Structures are given as C-alpha cells and as structure tokens.
N, C-alpha and C positions, 0 to 999 in steps of 0.2 A: 611427383609431377603435379604442379598446381594448375588449376583450371583457369583459363583466360577469362577475365571479367569483361563484361560489356561496358562501354562508356555511358555514363549517365548524361542524358540529353539536357540542354538548357531549356528552361521553362520561362514563359512570359508572365504567367500568373501563378499564384499559389493554388488556385482551383485546377489549373492545367496539370500541375505537379501532383496534386491529390488524385486526380483522375488517372494519371499514369501509374502511380504506385498501387492504386486499387486494382489494376489489371496486370501488373507485372510482379514477378518474384524478385525480391531484393537480393537474394543470394546469387543471382546472375550478374549483379552490379557491384556488390559489396562483399568483401571477405570479413564476415562478422568475427572470426577468430582473431583477426588483427585489429579490429576496431577498438578505439580507446573506451574505457568504461566511463560512464557518466557519473559525476559526483555532485550531489545536491546537499551540501552541509547545512543549509538553513531550512530544509524541508521538514515540516512537522506534520505528523499525522492529523488529519482533520478529526474533530470531535463534535459531538452534538449534545446539548443539554437534554436531560430526560427528567420528567416529573413522575414520581412513582409513589403510590400510597403503600405503606408498609405497616403491618401491625407493630405497635410500640414495643412489645416483648421481643420481637425479632430484631428490631433496631437496637435495643439495649444489648442483646447478645452480640450483635455485630460490632458494636462500639467497644464492648468488653474484650472481644477477641482482637480487635485492631489495637487496643491499648496494650494487650499482652505482647503482640507482635511488633509494637512500636511503629505502626504505620497509620496514616490517616484512614478513617473508616470508609471514606468514599473510594480510596484506592483498593482497599480490601474487597469492597463490594464489586468493583470492576474486575478484580482478579477472579472472584467467585463466578461472576456471570460469564467471563471469557472462558474459564475452565469448563463450565457447563455447555457452552455453545460449541467450543472447539473439539470436544471429545466425540462428537458425532461423526 
C-alpha cells in the first residue's frame, strides 16, 4: 500500500520555494525511491594548492618510493596524507 503524495504547489519565486522546502518534509511530496538518480559526468572534485616545507631527506625518500611504485611523487604524497586523515 503506497502512501498518497501531496501535490507540490506552484511557486512565484525561488525564494518562496526555498522557504517552503525549509519548513516541509520532501517525503510527503516526492517518492525518493522512484526518483531518477542524478548523473554528473563532468563533475571533478575540487582541489586546492598547498605549499609545504619538507626536509630534503624526507622528500628524497618520497621520490624514491614514488619511483619504485611508478607513480608521481605528488600523487604518492596525497595518498599518504589521505590515509593518515581518513583512518581517524
């Protein structure tokens, strides 16, 4: 037995619509199980440049490891940082 959905009202402005959805539950108006999935094929994760001072001997080890793994050293550094941050 499916729940009867309410009809979404017509809005005059985007602000009016935003105010409406801020105070109403979308599940009363939309069956999210039947909603189509959004696909964003050209969406790329945003990134930010970072300047970091690193001791030369550590950089040399990172570059050696990256060379052994056949990956760019910056990619390897990102992987190490992500692993350290995400394990918490």
